[in-house]
Every structure is written in structure tokens, then in C-alpha cells.
C-alpha positions as CSV (number, residue, x, y, z in Angstrom):
1,M,-11.8,11.9,-30.2
2,M,-10.2,15.2,-30.0
3,G,-6.6,15.1,-31.3
4,L,-4.8,17.0,-33.9
5,Y,-4.5,13.7,-36.2
6,K,-7.7,11.4,-36.5
7,G,-6.2,8.3,-35.4
8,P,-7.8,4.7,-36.1
9,R,-10.1,3.0,-34.2
10,L,-9.0,2.3,-30.2
11,L,-9.0,-1.4,-28.9
12,E,-10.7,-2.5,-25.8
13,F,-8.6,-4.7,-23.7
14,A,-9.7,-7.7,-24.7
15,K,-8.4,-7.2,-28.5
16,T,-5.2,-6.3,-27.7
17,P,-2.2,-8.6,-28.4
18,Q,-1.4,-10.4,-25.2
19,H,1.8,-9.0,-24.6
20,L,0.2,-5.5,-24.0
21,Q,-2.4,-7.0,-21.7
22,F,-0.7,-6.4,-18.1
23,N,-3.0,-4.0,-17.2
24,K,-6.6,-5.6,-17.1
25,Y,-7.7,-1.7,-14.7
26,V,-7.4,-0.1,-18.3
27,L,-10.1,-1.5,-20.1
28,T,-10.0,0.6,-23.3
29,G,-8.1,3.3,-25.6
30,Y,-5.4,0.9,-26.9
31,R,-3.4,1.9,-30.3
32,P,-4.0,-0.9,-32.6
33,V,-0.8,-2.8,-34.1
34,S,1.2,-0.2,-35.9
35,T,4.6,0.5,-38.2
36,A,7.0,3.1,-37.0
37,Q,5.7,5.7,-38.6
38,E,2.0,5.2,-37.4
39,C,3.6,5.0,-33.7
40,I,5.2,8.3,-34.3
41,R,1.7,9.5,-35.7
42,S,-0.1,8.6,-32.0
43,L,1.7,11.5,-31.0
44,F,-1.2,13.5,-32.5
45,Y,-4.1,11.9,-30.9
46,M,-5.8,11.0,-27.5
47,H,-4.9,7.3,-26.8
48,N,-4.3,5.6,-23.3
49,E,-0.7,6.0,-23.4
50,L,-0.3,9.7,-24.5
51,G,0.0,10.7,-20.7
52,N,2.7,8.5,-20.4
53,I,4.5,9.5,-23.2
54,Y,4.4,13.4,-22.7
55,T,5.1,13.1,-18.9
56,H,8.1,11.9,-20.1
57,G,9.1,13.5,-23.4
58,V,8.0,16.9,-21.7
59,P,10.6,16.8,-18.9
60,F,13.2,15.1,-21.8
61,F,12.8,18.2,-23.9
62,L,13.6,20.8,-20.7
63,F,16.3,18.7,-19.1
64,L,18.0,18.6,-22.8
65,V,17.9,22.1,-22.9
66,L,17.5,24.1,-19.8
67,L,19.8,21.6,-17.7
68,P,23.1,22.4,-19.0
69,F,22.8,26.4,-17.7
70,S,22.2,25.3,-14.5
71,I,25.3,23.1,-14.3
72,P,28.1,24.9,-13.1
73,W,30.8,23.7,-15.4
74,M,33.6,25.9,-15.1
75,E,33.4,25.5,-11.2
76,V,34.3,22.3,-10.7
77,D,38.1,20.3,-11.5
78,S,36.6,17.2,-12.7
79,S,34.4,18.3,-15.8
80,W,33.3,14.7,-16.0
81,I,30.7,14.7,-13.3
82,C,28.8,17.6,-15.1
83,A,28.6,15.5,-18.0
84,V,27.8,12.1,-15.8
85,H,24.8,14.2,-14.1
86,Y,23.6,15.5,-17.3
87,L,23.4,11.9,-18.9
88,A,21.5,10.4,-15.9
89,C,19.0,13.0,-16.3
90,L,18.5,12.2,-19.5
91,S,18.7,8.8,-19.7
92,P,15.5,7.7,-18.0
93,T,13.2,9.9,-19.6
94,V,14.4,8.9,-23.0
95,G,14.2,5.6,-22.5
96,S,10.4,5.3,-21.2
97,V,9.5,7.8,-24.8
98,V,10.9,5.2,-27.4
99,Y,9.2,2.3,-25.0
100,H,5.9,4.1,-24.3
101,V,5.5,5.8,-28.2
102,F,6.6,1.8,-29.8
103,M,5.3,-0.5,-27.2
104,N,2.6,-1.3,-29.9
105,H,4.8,-2.1,-33.1
106,V,4.0,-4.2,-35.2
107,G,7.4,-6.1,-34.5
108,G,5.1,-8.2,-31.9
109,E,6.3,-9.1,-28.3
110,H,9.8,-10.1,-29.5
111,V,10.5,-5.4,-30.5
112,Y,8.4,-5.2,-27.3
113,D,10.6,-7.0,-24.8
114,T,13.5,-5.1,-26.5
115,L,12.0,-1.6,-25.9
116,L,11.2,-2.5,-22.3
117,S,15.2,-3.4,-21.9
118,V,15.8,0.1,-23.4
119,D,13.0,1.6,-20.8
120,M,15.0,-0.4,-18.0
121,F,18.4,0.2,-18.9
122,G,17.8,3.8,-18.9
123,V,16.4,3.6,-15.3
124,C,19.4,1.7,-14.3
125,L,21.9,4.5,-16.0
126,V,20.5,7.1,-13.5
127,N,20.9,4.7,-10.9
128,T,24.4,3.7,-12.1
129,L,25.5,7.6,-13.5
130,G,23.7,9.4,-10.7
131,A,26.0,8.0,-8.1
132,L,28.8,8.4,-9.7
133,P,29.2,11.8,-8.4
134,I,28.5,11.0,-5.3
135,I,31.1,8.4,-4.8
136,H,33.7,11.2,-5.8
137,I,32.6,13.7,-3.6
138,T,32.3,11.3,-0.3
139,L,35.5,10.0,-1.0
140,F,37.0,13.0,-2.3
141,C,39.6,12.5,0.6
142,Y,40.6,9.2,0.2
143,P,42.0,9.0,-3.5
144,L,42.7,4.9,-3.3
145,L,39.3,4.2,-1.9
146,R,37.2,6.4,-4.2
147,Q,39.2,4.6,-7.4
148,A,38.3,1.3,-5.8
149,A,34.7,2.0,-5.4
150,L,34.1,4.0,-8.7
151,L,35.3,0.7,-10.3
152,A,33.4,-2.2,-7.9
153,Y,30.0,0.3,-8.3
154,T,30.5,0.3,-11.8
155,L,31.3,-3.7,-11.8
156,L,28.2,-3.7,-10.1
157,S,25.9,-1.7,-11.9
158,A,26.6,-3.5,-15.2
159,Y,25.6,-6.8,-13.4
160,G,22.7,-5.0,-12.3
161,I,22.2,-4.0,-15.7
162,Y,22.3,-7.1,-17.0
163,C,19.7,-8.5,-14.1
164,A,17.3,-5.8,-15.0
165,T,17.1,-5.7,-18.8
166,T,16.9,-9.8,-18.7
167,A,14.3,-9.7,-15.7
168,R,10.6,-11.1,-16.9
169,T,8.5,-9.9,-14.0
170,N,8.9,-6.6,-12.3
171,V,10.0,-8.5,-8.8
172,L,13.0,-9.1,-10.4
173,R,13.9,-6.6,-11.9
174,L,13.5,-4.8,-8.5
175,Q,16.1,-7.3,-7.0
176,A,18.4,-6.1,-9.7
177,F,18.8,-2.8,-8.1
178,I,19.4,-4.0,-4.5
179,W,22.6,-3.8,-4.4
180,Q,23.2,-0.7,-5.8
181,A,20.7,0.7,-2.9
182,M,22.6,-0.8,-0.6
183,F,26.4,0.6,-2.2
184,R,24.3,3.8,-2.3
185,F,23.2,3.5,1.9
186,L,26.9,2.6,2.9
187,L,27.9,5.9,1.0
188,F,25.3,7.6,3.2
189,L,26.3,6.6,6.3
190,F,29.7,7.3,5.7
191,R,28.5,11.1,5.1
192,V,26.8,10.8,8.1
193,F,28.7,9.0,11.2
194,G,32.0,8.7,8.9
195,S,34.7,11.1,7.3
196,G,33.0,11.3,4.2
197,V,33.2,14.7,2.2
198,G,30.8,16.8,0.7
199,S,27.9,19.5,1.8
200,P,26.2,18.7,5.1
201,H,22.9,20.2,3.2
202,S,23.2,18.3,0.5
203,L,21.9,15.3,2.6
204,R,18.4,16.0,2.6
205,L,18.8,16.2,-1.3
206,F,20.3,12.5,-0.8
207,V,17.4,11.4,0.8
208,I,14.6,12.7,-0.7
209,M,16.0,11.0,-4.0
210,D,16.8,7.7,-3.1
211,T,13.5,7.7,-0.6
212,L,11.4,8.7,-4.4
213,A,13.2,5.3,-6.1
214,V,12.0,3.2,-3.1
215,V,8.7,4.4,-3.2
216,G,8.6,4.2,-6.8
217,G,9.6,1.0,-6.9
218,A,7.2,-0.4,-4.4
219,G,4.6,1.4,-6.6
220,Q,4.4,-1.6,-9.3
221,H,3.6,-4.0,-6.4
222,H,0.8,-1.8,-4.9
223,P,-2.7,-2.8,-5.9
224,D,-3.4,-0.6,-8.5
225,P,-6.0,1.8,-7.3
226,R,-8.2,1.8,-10.2
227,A,-8.8,-2.0,-8.9
228,L,-11.5,-0.4,-6.7
229,R,-13.5,0.9,-9.6
230,P,-12.8,-0.6,-13.1
231,R,-13.9,1.8,-16.1
232,P,-13.3,2.9,-19.1
233,V,-10.1,5.5,-19.9
């Protein structure tokens, strides 16, 4: 095993706690049940969650340090838009890092469920916070409608967050985002066919952003390609 720190002996799938046996195609490389300090030490040796940790952790650090320099803080009248955009970019990555680092904590299934809720909360926040600037700009010429839409989306998102963080299956978690997706789609239609405000060049980014979200959600239910050829990792 190569790494900066010689870690413990890794486990096979069958020897892991029941609540961690959710991917039968990953046959080995599991960390044993660990204390918080041991979970943090796992950042420095190879195991099957290391990729998940760093593919979320590195973007989080880059967003945290570099993103403020690319946001036009002084060029917008409503500075809260910039702050909300910044938080939206940070929220999903930090939640996922915490989840993947501590998922094998000695606290067991209760701690795991809490960590999963933290991860889902981060995903919900990016959907919620990320849409608020879109609503504000799209309905900029309709102040009363804009305020009503911001309030409605916030309340709708709060309900979605509750559903997503308490859901017991991936299907139920995805269903928690349906109303948010429909709300954003209506905003898109208002921009295209109505009198919505915003740069026409940004519509392409609007489509890409939500398409990637849909594809990512659908991927949760697609058969794992490793099922075709199971092998140790």
C-alpha cells in the first residue's frame, strides 16, 4: 500500500458494517470502523473512498480561495447575489467531503445517517441558493412577483430539504427535487417566451447547468457499469 501514512488493513465488502454495504460492485478497499482522528488520517493512505474525498475536497478549496476573485462584487447593485452564488458553489463540496471522510465512524449507522443528511443538505443548498439569483434577475422588472417568487421558492426548497434529508431511498431523495426543477423550468420558459430579464447568452449556461443536474440524478439509478465485470479495486 502506497501512501504518506501506513493505514490499517482494509476490509472486503462482506466484512464491512451493514450500513456501508450499498455498492456490491466494490469488493474490497474499505476502511475499518474508525474514530474521528483515524478517519482524518485516512486522507493520507489509499482506500476506496479516497477518490471521492479528493475530487470533492480539491474543488472546495479552489472555490473557497479563487472564486471570490472572479465574482464582480462591486458591479452589482444587490451584493447578496454574489454572496449567495459563492455559498452555493461551496455547499455541495464541503458536505460531500465531510460525508466521505467520516462515513466509517465508530458511531455506526446513526452517525452515518447524519453524515448522509449533511451531504444531501449541501446538494439541496446548491439547488436553493443557486436559483435565487436567477429568480431575482429573471423577474427584475416585476418587483412584487419577484418577491413572491423568492419567498415561494425558499419555502418550497425548505420542504424539499426536509424530504431529501429524511428520505430512506435514492428515489425519494430525487423526488424531493422535482418541484425545484419545475420551478426553474418555468423561469427558463419565462426567459425564452415571456418578458424575463437576463442576458440571452446565459440561457445556454442555464440549460447546461440543469441538464447536468438531471443527468447526475439519473445516474443514481443507472446500473453500475462495474456490474458487467466485478473486480477488486
